[in-house]
C-alpha positions, 0 to 999 in steps of 0.5 A: 375679120379681115385677113383671118383664116376662118373655119366653118364647122358644119355645112347644111343650110346654116353653114352654107349661108355662113360660107357665102356671107364670108366669101362676099366679105373676101374672107378665106374659108375652110369647111369642116364636116364629120359627115361624108356627104354633108347637105349643101356640098353640091352648092359649095363654091369651088374655091372653098376647101371641104374637110370631111370626117373626124375633126382634127384637133390640131388643124382646127386650132390653127384657125383664128376664127371658127364659125360653129353650127348650132348643132355642135356643142361647145363642149365638143373636145375639138372645140374645147382644144381650139378655145384653149389654143386661143381660137375665137368661136362664134355662130352665125347669129353672132356673125349677123349681129356684128354685121348689123352693128355697121352704119349701113344698118343703123336704121334697122330694129331687131327683135329676138324671141326664144323659149321652150314652146311657142317661139315659132308662133310668136315669131311668125305672127309678129312678122305678119303684124309687121307686114300688115303695118307696111314695115319692111321686115325680115323673119328667120333664124331658127325658123325659116331663112338663116339669119345671114341671108336676111341682111339687106340695107332695105330692111327696117325690122329683123325678127329672129327666133333663137334657140339655146344652141344658137345663143351659146355662141352669140354675144353682141345682139343688142336687140331693141327688145327680147323675150323668153316666152317660157322655159321648160326642161328640154335638150337634156342630152346637150346640157349637164343640168336644167340650170345650164339650159336655163342659163343658155336661154338667159343669154338673150337678156344680156344682149337687149335694150328691153326685155319682155318676160312671162309673169306666170313663169318665174324662170323667164324673169330677167336677172338684171333688175336695172334692165328696162322690161315689161311682161305678159300673163293671165292676170290684168297687169301690163299685157294680160287678160280681162273679163267683162260683165258678160264673162267675155275675155279680152286681151288687154293692156294695163287692164284696158281691153284691146281685142276680144279673144273670140276674134282670134282664129288661134285657139287655146290659152297658150295661144292667147299668151303668144298673141299678147307677147307678139302684141307687146313686141310689136308695140315696142318697135312701133308697129301701128295698132291698125296693122297689128289688129288686122294681122291678129284677127287674120292669123290662123297659126303655123301649119299643123300647130293649133292651126285654124282650118275652118268654121262650119256651122259655127263649129271651129276645126283646129289642126294640131297634127304636130302634137306627136307626143303626150306633152304637146297634146296636153299643152293644146287641151289644157284649159281649152274648154274654158276658152269657148262657149260650147264643148271641145271634141278631140281626135287622138291616136297613132303610134305612141312609141311606147308612151304611158297614156295614163298621163292623158287621163287628167286633161281628158276629164276636161273634155265634155264633147266627143273623145275619138281615138284611132290608129295603132294605139287608139285602143290604149288611149280610149282606155283612159276615158269611159266615153272615148269612141274607137274608130278605124281611121281619121275619116270616121273620126271626123264624120262622127264628130261632125254629126254630133258637134253643136254651134259654139263647139270646137274640134281639135286633132291633137293626136298625142302620137306619131303618125307613121302607122298610117301616114308618111309624117305628121304633115301628111296627117294634118293635110288629110284632116284639113281636106276632110274638114273642108269637104264637110259643108258639101256633105252637110248639104 
């Protein structure tokens, strides 16, 4: 990069991290942002020129290297013009990869994680496993800290969550292991087709030494048959599940039990898969089993995403307030009753933003416990099941289930709706739910 004129396209947290990294390298940097008040402008070094407003094709094309924000598609006309004029366009992850290839980082290992769902859970869980295994680890990318801000010669393991947007401009990762957890249709406002979106995700496998794929999702299978690989899934092959004579389910490796599913605080079949993926990744980079098992049993999930709140009177309470649409609630509820000895009770409701709640009817048939609905669209949701109970607010929902739930049951707030009819955001709704649950033992007495 030395002596190049470098453009950073898009400020914000990621853009600012790129600027600061490049300045430390002694590079000359110009920032372009179409917004009149881009976030991070007040933190920009005074030596950096900031050009705001509509992108100038000719001016942008004069730069040797363009570091583009992942939010800016390569199909953007100004970027296409720059490419046609011989400019190199990369993202912050490629900048990270090039730095990581230097001798100072030769000791460090890299894990890259992508997928349509679950990638943040797997990324954060693997990070907790590394901490428990007493490894110097840095976690970030599409979650938390920008990748360039993680770089340090003291780090032994980097764990990056990567989006398809980031992968579009990344070429040199050379990860020790990479995984595509699952692929489902998403970001169709960015891609011309589902196939194009899938191809962007598969760029991950082109930049790794080993691949971990999902046996139950053929779209995650690596196309390079010579690539070293392993897999996870619901059957007993490789990393999978086994059931003993007492019908107790275990996470397993090659058919041998590793850990009883009931020992996990994470709930739901989808989280069993996330746990298996994290364990497989951890083994691949040499994390100790003791450290991994400790973290697996302690991990309660990301805030508001099937987050374990408490176990009261042998009833588990789960906060899934981030399930702000029907698809997210379906993913949390599907097959959930098969994972516990008792019944599932669910709390739904809020602002459905015009959604067709009839899509919930099938998954609600699985629910043997209470179905409690509240909020502006509570009545519409309650109409999907004859046993549904309509209440005025979350307090009433929690109280009704608390007086009914029996040992072995599970209660989940998975609203299938936005929260803006009653709360500032889904986080405030989830925090309220957690406060209500944690106050229950006192009320019980």
